VOBA-1610 file (N, C-alpha, C; in pm, whole numbers, padded with zeros to 5 digits, always signed):
BEGIN
Leu-00917-00926-00014Leu-01045-00932+00051Leu-01046-01026+00170Val-00952-01142+00186Val-00935-01213+00298Val-00886-01143+00420Ala-00789-01046+00369Ala-00718-00953+00485Ala-00814-00871+00553Asn-00917-00801+00451Asn-01023-00726+00518Asn-01112-00808+00603Ile-01153-00918+00568Ile-01246-00990+00670Ile-01185-01029+00787Leu-01055-01067+00786Leu-00982-01090+00909Leu-00963-00958+00995Val-00942-00832+00922Val-00979-00725+01006Val-01081-00687+01062Ile-01191-00746+00994Ile-01335-00717+01071Ile-01350-00817+01195Val-01287-00945+01170Val-01299-01046+01293Val-01220-00989+01402Glu-01101-00935+01393Glu-01011-00861+01461Glu-01072-00773+01564Met-01141-00673+01484Met-01227-00553+01545Met-01340-00621+01635Leu-01397-00716+01588Leu-01522-00760+01653Leu-01516-00867+01771Arg-01381-00925+01765Arg-01356-01058+01859Arg-01397-01023+01973Phe-01353-00914+02057Phe-01362-00873+02196Phe-01470-00764+02205Gly-01585-00758+02121Gly-01681-00660+02111Gly-01636-00514+02100Gly-01526-00509+01997Gly-01481-00397+01965Gly-01379-00321+02061Lys-01347-00417+02156Lys-01242-00365+02268Lys-01098-00398+02239Pro-01002-00349+02283Pro-00864-00424+02254Pro-00853-00574+02320Thr-00904-00612+02412Thr-00887-00736+02495Thr-01029-00789+02550Ser-01027-00893+02598Ser-01155-00948+02657Ser-01151-00871+02814Gly-01267-00829+02863Gly-01279-00768+02981Gly-01198-00642+02996Tyr-01188-00576+02894Tyr-01095-00450+02893Tyr-01150-00336+02991Ser-01053-00276+03059Ser-01074-00177+03162Ser-00972-00062+03146Tyr-01007+00039+03093Tyr-00914+00155+03067Tyr-00829+00208+03195Leu-00949+00191+03316Leu-00873+00244+03445Leu-00766+00136+03485Lys-00803+00022+03505Lys-00714-00095+03550Lys-00604-00103+03473Trp-00600-00057+03326Trp-00480-00080+03253Trp-00390+00046+03264Thr-00437+00171+03301Thr-00369+00280+03343Thr-00293+00283+03474Gln-00371+00192+03552Gln-00293+00179+03695Gln-00198+00065+03689Leu-00186-00009+03584Leu-00100-00125+03571Leu-00152-00234+03672Asp-00259-00266+03688Asp-00270-00371+03787Asp-00240-00527+03737Pro-00159-00575+03831Pro-00093-00694+03782Pro-00190-00809+03728Asp-00294-00826+03815Asp-00385-00933+03791Asp-00461-00912+03663Tyr-00491-00778+03618Tyr-00565-00746+03498Tyr-00471-00758+03392Leu-00342-00729+03407Leu-00235-00733+03290Leu-00217-00887+03247Lys-00212-00960+03357Lys-00189-01100+03347Lys-00302-01169+03257Met-00425-01120+03300Met-00557-01157+03234Met-00556-01126+03081Thr-00493-00988+03065Thr-00518-00910+02938Thr-00421-01001+02848Phe-00301-01039+02889Phe-00193-01095+02793Phe-00220-01233+02771Glu-00287-01318+02864Glu-00362-01444+02831Glu-00432-01426+02714Ser-00524-01320+02721Ser-00644-01297+02612Ser-00559-01292+02491Arg-00457-01209+02480Arg-00388-01180+02359Arg-00317-01313+02317Thr-00262-01398+02384Thr-00187-01497+02355Thr-00277-01606+02277Ser-00430-01599+02349Ser-00521-01707+02276Ser-00517-01668+02123Trp-00504-01564+02089Trp-00514-01517+01949Trp-00383-01493+01867Leu-00282-01567+01922Leu-00139-01527+01863Leu-00146-01584+01721Ile-00194-01699+01692Ile-00161-01742+01554Ile-00250-01659+01452Phe-00374-01626+01496Phe-00456-01550+01419Phe-00394-01393+01398Asp-00327-01330+01492Asp-00283-01219+01485Asp-00163-01214+01372Asp-00078-01336+01383Asp+00048-01343+01305Asp+00005-01364+01150Leu-00110-01447+01142Leu-00158-01446+01007Leu-00221-01322+00962Leu-00280-01255+01035Leu-00327-01118+00980Leu-00223-01018+00931Ser-00109-01018+01014Ser+00005-00938+00983Ser+00062-00965+00865Cys+00068-01089+00834Cys+00142-01159+00708Cys+00051-01136+00586Leu-00086-01128+00610Leu-00190-01106+00494Leu-00194-00971+00476Ser-00176-00885+00562Ser-00181-00728+00533Ser-00063-00694+00471Ser+00062-00742+00482Ser+00164-00695+00401Ser+00150-00756+00251Ile+00113-00866+00246Ile+00068-00943+00112Ile-00039-00859+00030Ser-00125-00819+00097Ser-00254-00747+00048Ser-00204-00613-00013Leu-00112-00553+00064Leu-00054-00431+00008Leu+00021-00439-00126Phe+00112-00561-00134Phe+00173-00565-00264Phe+00069-00587-00355Ala-00024-00696-00326Ala-00103-00705-00427Ala-00184-00590-00474Leu-00216-00505-00387Leu-00271-00374-00448Leu-00199-00285-00545Phe-00090-00311-00505Phe+00023-00233-00607Phe+00043-00283-00744Leu+00016-00429-00738Leu+00026-00474-00890Leu-00053-00395-00999Pro-00209-00392-00955Pro-00264-00322-01069Pro-00230-00169-01102Ile-00170-00100-00978Ile-00127+00019-00986Ile+00002+00032-01088Phe+00077-00064-01081Phe+00188-00074-01165Phe+00153-00085-01322Gln+00055-00181-01325Gln-00011-00183-01457Gln-00069-00062-01520Val-00145+00013-01453Val-00201+00137-01481Val-00079+00239-01507Ser+00017+00244-01437Ser+00140+00328-01460Ser+00213+00306-01558Trp+00227+00175-01606Trp+00277+00142-01730Trp+00215+00177-01859Ile+00070+00163-01847Ile-00009+00211-01965Ile+00003+00360-01975Leu+00004+00425-01857Leu-00030+00558-01878Leu+00108+00633-01934Ser+00243+00569-01889Ser+00369+00621-01948Ser+00378+00564-02078Arg+00271+00494-02133Arg+00308+00465-02274Arg+00427+00353-02293Gly+00428+00264-02206Gly+00545+00178-02207Gly+00683+00218-02163Gly+00670+00321-02070Gly+00800+00369-02022Gly+00857+00471-02093Lys+00782+00540-02192Lys+00845+00644-02265Lys+00803+00800-02248His+00701+00811-02170His+00656+00936-02141His+00636+00970-02001Arg+00678+01076-01944Arg+00681+01118-01812Arg+00720+01023-01704Ile+00862+00993-01739Ile+00901+00876-01676Ile+00936+00909-01511Val+00976+01039-01523Val+00997+01062-01363Val+00878+01058-01270Arg+00760+01100-01298Arg+00626+01063-01235Arg+00612+00912-01216His+00614+00841-01307His+00598+00693-01305His+00709+00605-01224Leu+00817+00672-01242Leu+00939+00602-01167Leu+00920+00637-00989Ser+00847+00758-00986Ser+00808+00813-00838Ser+00712+00701-00795Ile+00617+00674-00861Ile+00489+00586-00843Ile+00575+00457-00777Phe+00658+00387-00858Phe+00708+00269-00831Phe+00802+00270-00714Leu+00878+00385-00696Leu+00961+00388-00577Leu+00878+00417-00442Ile+00770+00503-00458Ile+00677+00523-00321Ile+00619+00388-00299Ala+00557+00328-00415Ala+00488+00202-00379Ala+00559+00108-00317Leu+00708+00092-00362Leu+00808-00017-00319Leu+00838+00028-00170Ala+00869+00157-00131Ala+00885+00188+00009Ala+00771+00151+00111Gly+00635+00179+00065Gly+00545+00151+00146Gly+00521+00003+00152Gly+00540-00082+00059Gly+00529-00209+00073Gly+00640-00277+00155Leu+00767-00233+00123Leu+00863-00294+00232Leu+00847-00229+00365Gly+00788-00122+00394Gly+00775-00079+00546Gly+00671-00158+00585Glu+00561-00203+00505Glu+00446-00284+00576Glu+00500-00425+00610Leu+00590-00479+00523Leu+00670-00610+00530Leu+00735-00605+00658Met+00837-00501+00666Met+00917-00500+00799Met+00845-00492+00921Ala+00728-00393+00919Ala+00663-00372+01029Ala+00593-00504+01075Ser+00535-00564+00980Ser+00472-00713+01012Ser+00553-00807+01072Leu+00679-00802+01014Leu+00785-00901+01062Leu+00829-00872+01209Met+00841-00741+01229Met+00887-00679+01372Met+00767-00733+01454Val+00654-00690+01425Val+00536-00727+01529Val+00524-00871+01557Ile+00547-00964+01455Ile+00539-01096+01472Ile+00650-01139+01562Gly+00761-01099+01533Gly+00887-01123+01631Gly+00860-01077+01768Ala+00819-00977+01784Ala+00782-00910+01921Ala+00667-01014+01994Arg+00556-01024+01927Arg+00450-01128+01986Arg+00511-01266+02032Thr+00602-01311+01955Thr+00659-01451+01966Thr+00753-01444+02086Ala+00842-01347+02104Ala+00924-01328+02225Ala+00826-01296+02360Ala+00735-01214+02325Ala+00663-01203+02461Ala+00596-01307+02511His+00554-01398+02387His+00477-01544+02444His+00569-01599+02525Arg+00711-01606+02487Arg+00808-01684+02566Arg+00833-01650+02690Ile+00837-01510+02708Ile+00863-01441+02828Ile+00764-01469+02932Asn+00636-01477+02883Asn+00521-01468+02951Asn+00511-01611+03036Ser+00603-01706+02984Ser+00576-01833+03066Ser+00687-01807+03198Ser+00779-01723+03184Ser+00872-01717+03302Ser+00806-01638+03427Pro+00848-01661+03537Pro+00777-01602+03668Pro+00791-01452+03662Leu+00663-01401+03633Leu+00689-01238+03642Leu+00602-01193+03774Asp+00538-01250+03834Asp+00457-01214+03944Asp+00534-01174+04082Asn+00658-01247+04087Asn+00748-01249+04219Asn+00881-01188+04168Trp+00890-01080+04196Trp+01038-01028+04170Trp+01089-00947+04307Met+01226-00948+04297Met+01285-00888+04416Met+01274-00726+04418Ser+01205-00689+04504Ser+01201-00549+04517Ser+01299-00483+04615Gly+01396-00409+04571Gly+01495-00379+04662Gly+01612-00466+04673Asp+01689-00450+04754Asp+01835-00540+04774Asp+01815-00654+04862Thr+01744-00649+04967Thr+01739-00720+05054Thr+01601-00806+05096Lys+01501-00729+05067Lys+01351-00790+05110Lys+01274-00841+04978Tyr+01222-00948+05002Tyr+01146-01010+04898Tyr+00994-00997+04920Tyr+00910-00952+04821Tyr+00776-00949+04813Tyr+00713-01034+04728Glu+00596-01104+04785Glu+00518-01213+04725Glu+00422-01125+04657Asp+00417-01158+04509Asp+00315-01122+04423Asp+00325-00969+04415Asp+00435-00908+04416Asp+00450-00764+04402Asp+00400-00696+04254Gly+00396-00788+04157Gly+00358-00758+04027Gly+00446-00665+03935Val+00572-00650+04004Val+00661-00550+03945Val+00713-00629+03785Gly+00749-00730+03804Gly+00759-00793+03672Gly+00665-00788+03554Arg+00534-00794+03598Arg+00409-00803+03515Arg+00399-00657+03436Arg+00440-00558+03550Arg+00413-00425+03486Arg+00525-00385+03399Val+00639-00415+03433Val+00750-00381+03353Val+00721-00473+03205Phe+00702-00580+03206Phe+00670-00670+03105Phe+00578-00602+03017Glu+00453-00546+03064Glu+00351-00472+02986Glu+00406-00347+02928Ile+00482-00273+02999Ile+00526-00135+02943Ile+00645-00181+02814Val+00722-00277+02847Val+00818-00326+02739Val+00727-00378+02605Tyr+00640-00438+02631Tyr+00572-00500+02512Tyr+00501-00397+02434Leu+00444-00299+02523Leu+00373-00178+02434Leu+00484-00089+02384Met+00602-00084+02420Met+00710-00006+02348Met+00751-00084+02219Ala+00744-00213+02219Ala+00801-00309+02107Ala+00699-00282+01999Ile+00555-00284+02034Ile+00456-00298+01936Ile+00417-00153+01870Gly+00467-00044+01982Gly+00449+00074+01936Gly+00553+00119+01848Ser+00655+00069+01848Ser+00768+00097+01739Ser+00729+00104+01599Thr+00637+00023+01562Thr+00566+00048+01422Thr+00469+00126+01386Thr+00436+00223+01488Thr+00335+00291+01455Thr+00355+00416+01369Trp+00484+00455+01366Trp+00511+00562+01249Trp+00546+00477+01137Val+00576+00358+01123Val+00575+00254+00981Val+00434+00272+00919Asp+00351+00240+01009Asp+00213+00204+00967Asp+00164+00372+00916Ala+00186+00486+00983Ala+00154+00612+00943Ala+00219+00626+00803Phe+00338+00587+00763Phe+00429+00608+00662Phe+00356+00542+00553Glu+00296+00425+00571Glu+00242+00335+00464Glu+00108+00437+00401Trp+00042+00490+00495Trp-00086+00570+00440Trp-00039+00702+00367Leu+00069+00759+00396Leu+00135+00866+00321Leu+00173+00810+00181Cys+00235+00679+00188Cys+00271+00642+00033Cys+00168+00623-00055Leu+00054+00567+00017Leu-00065+00542-00069Leu-00124+00652-00110Ser-00122+00763-00040Ser-00179+00897-00073Ser-00112+00956-00203Leu+00009+00947-00190Leu+00094+01009-00277Leu+00093+00939-00411Val+00079+00789-00409Val+00066+00698-00536Val-00077+00757-00577Phe-00187+00754-00528Phe-00301+00793-00586Phe-00312+00940-00644Met-00259+01034-00569Met-00249+01158-00612Met-00174+01179-00750Ile-00056+01118-00742Ile+00009+01110-00885Ile-00065+01039-00996Leu-00148+00930-00972Leu-00224+00884-01048Leu-00344+00959-01086Tyr-00394+01045-01006Tyr-00513+01136-01059Tyr-00455+01227-01147Phe-00360+01267-01164Phe-00285+01391-01254Phe-00255+01308-01387Glu-00217+01188-01369Glu-00187+01118-01482Glu-00296+01069-01561Met-00406+01038-01492Met-00540+00993-01569Met-00589+01102-01641Lys-00602+01206-01559Lys-00661+01322-01623Lys-00591+01386-01763Thr-00471+01371-01738Thr-00368+01410-01851Thr-00391+01326-01962Ser-00392+01188-01940Ser-00414+01078-02040Ser-00542+01089-02113His-00647+01143-02038His-00784+01133-02104His-00809+01284-02166Thr-00714+01354-02136Thr-00719+01512-02214Thr-00655+01496-02339Leu-00533+01417-02357Leu-00448+01390-02465Leu-00479+01283-02535Lys-00600+01204-02527Lys-00602+01097-02593Lys-00633+01101-02739Arg-00608+00999-02824Arg-00617+01015-02976Arg-00750+00966-03011Glu-00781+00979-03127Glu-00930+00930-03190Glu-00920+00794-03177Gly-01016+00715-03111Gly-01036+00578-03123Gly-00957+00515-03008Glu-00892+00578-02937Glu-00816+00535-02821Glu-00895+00516-02700Ile-00873+00401-02636Ile-00950+00396-02513Ile-00865+00418-02397Thr-00891+00506-02281Thr-00808+00535-02192Thr-00903+00524-02055Phe-00831+00577-01948Phe-00901+00570-01826Phe-01027+00686-01788Glu-01127+00665-01740Glu-01232+00739-01731Glu-01202+00842-01615Pro-01240+00966-01633Pro-01257+01066-01527Pro-01303+01014-01395Cys-01402+00931-01395Cys-01461+00906-01269Cys-01363+00813-01170Leu-01286+00734-01242Leu-01188+00657-01176Leu-01075+00739-01142Ala-01032+00852-01215Ala-00940+00932-01153Ala-00990+00995-01033Thr-01116+01061-01033Thr-01182+01131-00912Thr-01181+01053-00787Leu-01246+00910-00820Leu-01230+00826-00704Leu-01104+00800-00644Gly-00982+00793-00719Gly-00869+00783-00674Gly-00820+00895-00597Leu-00861+01010-00658Leu-00824+01129-00563Leu-00912+01130-00424Val-01017+01077-00412Val-01074+01081-00287Val-01012+00983-00209Ile-00960+00875-00235Ile-00900+00774-00163Ile-00751+00854-00123Ser-00695+00923-00219Ser-00564+00995-00169Ser-00578+01093-00047Tyr-00703+01156-00046Tyr-00735+01237+00080Tyr-00764+01176+00191Phe-00834+01054+00194Phe-00861+00985+00291Phe-00751+00920+00351Ala-00648+00893+00259Ala-00537+00809+00329Ala-00444+00923+00400Phe-00445+01039+00314Phe-00364+01155+00395Phe-00427+01178+00526Phe-00560+01193+00536Phe-00600+01236+00665Phe-00590+01116+00766Glu-00590+00979+00728Glu-00543+00875+00796Glu-00420+00888+00865Phe-00307+00928+00769Phe-00192+00959+00812Phe-00177+01068+00904Leu-00261+01161+00912Leu-00245+01274+01005Leu-00315+01223+01142Ala-00411+01143+01119Ala-00489+01097+01223Ala-00384+01015+01325Gln-00294+00917+01237Gln-00213+00841+01331Gln-00104+00924+01375Leu-00095+01020+01334Leu+00023+01112+01390Leu-00039+01189+01529Ala-00177+01235+01492Ala-00229+01317+01605Ala-00272+01210+01725Arg-00262+01075+01726Arg-00296+01002+01838Arg-00185+01022+01957Ala-00069+01058+01916Ala+00030+01121+02008Ala-00031+01225+02107Ala-00120+01303+02051Ala-00198+01401+02139Ala-00294+01357+02218Ser-00371+01304+02148Ser-00515+01244+02212Ser-00527+01097+02163Trp-00493+01003+02220Trp-00512+00865+02170Trp-00647+00817+02163Asn-00739+00837+02254Asn-00885+00778+02232Asn-00944+00858+02112Leu-00944+00996+02101Leu-01015+01055+02007Leu-00950+01041+01866Trp-00847+01029+01837Trp-00785+01018+01683Trp-00811+00873+01685Thr-00773+00788+01769Thr-00792+00650+01735Thr-00941+00618+01675Thr-01034+00681+01747Thr-01172+00669+01688Thr-01196+00727+01545Val-01133+00830+01512Val-01136+00906+01385Val-01048+00815+01304Ser-00946+00765+01311Ser-00857+00663+01246Ser-00923+00551+01206Phe-01030+00487+01294Phe-01088+00367+01270Phe-01187+00398+01153Tyr-01253+00508+01182Tyr-01368+00518+01073Tyr-01327+00546+00926Met-01206+00638+00917Met-01143+00661+00792Met-01075+00533+00743Leu-01034+00448+00833Leu-00982+00324+00769Leu-01097+00236+00724Ile-01201+00220+00775Ile-01315+00149+00709Ile-01362+00201+00589Thr-01375+00351+00605Thr-01413+00406+00463Thr-01333+00372+00351Asn-01193+00373+00380Asn-01117+00345+00267Asn-01066+00198+00226Leu-01060+00111+00336Leu-01043-00027+00300Leu-01156-00101+00256Phe-01281-00053+00298Phe-01399-00149+00264Phe-01498-00072+00166Ile-01468+00040+00144Ile-01580+00098+00063Ile-01509+00150-00078Leu-01397+00251-00034Leu-01349+00317-00152Leu-01234+00218-00245Leu-01150+00184-00182Leu-01062+00084-00256Leu-01118-00027-00321Pro-01223-00106-00253Pro-01277-00201-00326Pro-01355-00139-00469Cys-01435-00033-00444Cys-01500+00047-00559Cys-01392+00069-00676Trp-01266+00144-00630Trp-01174+00142-00722Trp-01124+00047-00820Leu-01100-00071-00728Leu-01059-00188-00782Leu-01162-00240-00885Val-01279-00247-00862Val-01385-00299-00921Val-01402-00220-01073Leu-01404-00088-01063Leu-01396+00011-01176Leu-01283-00023-01264Leu-01166-00040-01209Leu-01039-00055-01270Leu-01029-00191-01331Gly-01086-00285-01276Gly-01088-00437-01332Gly-01197-00448-01444Gly-01295-00352-01461Gly-01389-00358-01559Gly-01348-00281-01688Ser-01244-00185-01681Ser-01194-00121-01783Ser-01074-00163-01834Leu-00980-00208-01753Leu-00827-00251-01762Leu-00815-00341-01893Pro-00887-00436-01927Pro-00880-00516-02021Pro-00888-00459-02162Gln-00975-00361-02151Gln-01001-00295-02287Gln-00880-00207-02298Ile-00847-00129-02202Ile-00756-00027-02203Ile-00622-00097-02247Arg-00599-00201-02180Arg-00458-00289-02222Arg-00481-00314-02356Thr-00592-00379-02413Thr-00583-00422-02564Thr-00573-00290-02652Ser-00623-00181-02609Ser-00611-00054-02693Ser-00463-00014-02700Phe-00389-00022-02589Phe-00247+00008-02544Phe-00173-00076-02640Gln-00189-00201-02635Gln-00107-00308-02731Gln-00119-00274-02872Asn-00245-00255-02913Asn-00265-00223-03072Asn-00210-00102-03093Arg-00206+00006-03016Arg-00132+00117-03049Arg+00032+00103-03042Gln+00076+00029-02974Gln+00212-00017-02969Gln+00271-00090-03093Glu+00159-00179-03134Glu+00196-00250-03274Glu+00192-00162-03384Glu+00106-00057-03376Glu+00091+00040-03490Glu+00215+00122-03500Met+00269+00172-03396Met+00370+00286-03396Met+00484+00242-03498Pro+00538+00118-03504Pro+00635+00103-03605Pro+00609+00090-03752Leu+00494+00080-03787Leu+00427+00103-03916Leu+00426+00240-03942Arg+00382+00321-03851Arg+00361+00460-03881Arg+00504+00534-03894Glu+00613+00486-03839Glu+00729+00542-03848Glu+00789+00515-03975Val+00760+00383-04028Val+00800+00354-04173Val+00731+00440-04281Asp+00610+00459-04265Asp+00524+00529-04345Asp+00586+00689-04337Ser+00610+00741-04228Ser+00656+00876-04221Ser+00790+00868-04279Ser+00866+00800-04259Ser+01012+00791-04319Ser+00985+00793-04485Leu+00890+00739-04548Leu+00891+00725-04684Leu+00850+00848-04744Thr+00759+00912-04663Thr+00693+01043-04720Thr+00800+01160-04686Asp+00886+01144-04594Asp+00960+01251-04559Asp+01084+01292-04649Gly+01147+01378-04666Gly+01243+01415-04769Gly+01385+01347-04721Ala+01402+01292-04601Ala+01529+01245-04559Ala+01556+01090-04622Pro+01656+01072-04676Pro+01676+00948-04735Pro+01681+00840-04655Thr+01629+00718-04692Thr+01651+00618-04603Thr+01701+00476-04696Ser+01708+00364-04621Ser+01773+00257-04700Ser+01688+00219-04796Leu+01545+00206-04799Leu+01468+00185-04892Leu+01460+00296-05005Ser+01474+00417-04987Ser+01478+00535-05082Ser+01612+00518-05167Ser+01707+00477-05086Ser+01831+00458-05146Ser+01850+00358-05257Asp+01773+00250-05231Asp+01775+00132-05324Asp+01691+00172-05435Leu+01586+00226-05432Leu+01519+00290-05545Leu+01597+00381-05616Leu+01660+00472-05564Leu+01737+00567-05653Leu+01878+00477-05730Leu+01906+00362-05678Leu+02019+00299-05742Leu+01973+00226-05864Leu+01834+00161-05842Leu+01747+00118-05940Leu+01727+00212-06067Gln+01682+00348-06025Gln+01650+00418-06112Gln+01764+00499-06201Thr+01881+00502-06126Thr+01992+00556-06217Thr+02032+00503-06336Pro+02048+00358-06347Pro+02082+00293-06489Pro+01983+00327-06600Arg+01870+00337-06540Arg+01756+00356-06658Arg+01774+00509-06688Asn+01788+00587-06622Asn+01820+00750-06657Asn+01937+00748-06771Glu+02046+00677-06734Glu+02152+00672-06816Glu+02138+00626-06950Asp+02036+00490-06951Asp+02010+00432-07091Asp+01932+00530-07175Thr+01831+00608-07101Thr+01735+00719-07173Thr+01820+00812-07233Gln+01929+00864-07165Gln+02006+00975-07207Gln+02099+00931-07342Arg+02161+00819-07329Arg+02211+00771-07441Arg+02119+00734-07560
//
């Protein structure tokens, strides 16, 4: 919740634009004065951006904790359909570690860029012998390198949405199967929760495709990605967590009771089966002397 609030603040801090006084024309022309003003605007929010990056990685791990609980219950304590639930764990771990590594890389790039910005970038040597004042070459190169460093995490961000889509897709089929095969008196996950997870999976997959498509048309697919991000993070995922939080305690209690009853059922079935057990062998030993006395 805190991370989502900070994401809203990040989106609205410059009126929905990347920086204060944003001009797409000046940015594409790499105007030195405009680039200097832009980076100073970024630097003023350096601590906030680093805090948001850390909270984003933590929030993703926090999201996977209830998912692991759901997977553990659906697998009946790791005894049924182990491959699917192991896949959920591995995919979630890959997505979480990817988000953590991307956040650390971005924080490192911002910190290094902040130090470089304090060096003289406005006056660089242009050519071998001639010196130009305020040529802006250093500022242009610095902006290009900074964009390359930040852009190196673009594919990692897209991969995270793919992992989230796969996790919710597997959970959908597991919840539907569990609801179909539930026993009498057993409390399990409702189909509406599974359906909502499927919708989240579709939106996450479309978010993954939109981030890939930004390479073809940045402005168009960035806008599409923005609206799908808002729908997933601020509407669908909170609704799924609220529904899960309302039903998970009862489902966990039903699961624990079922686990406690299973050893008793196994003992009862062993007594009724024809196969000899330790208890049935003791009864036979007690009955044998009595039969011999009766025959005498």
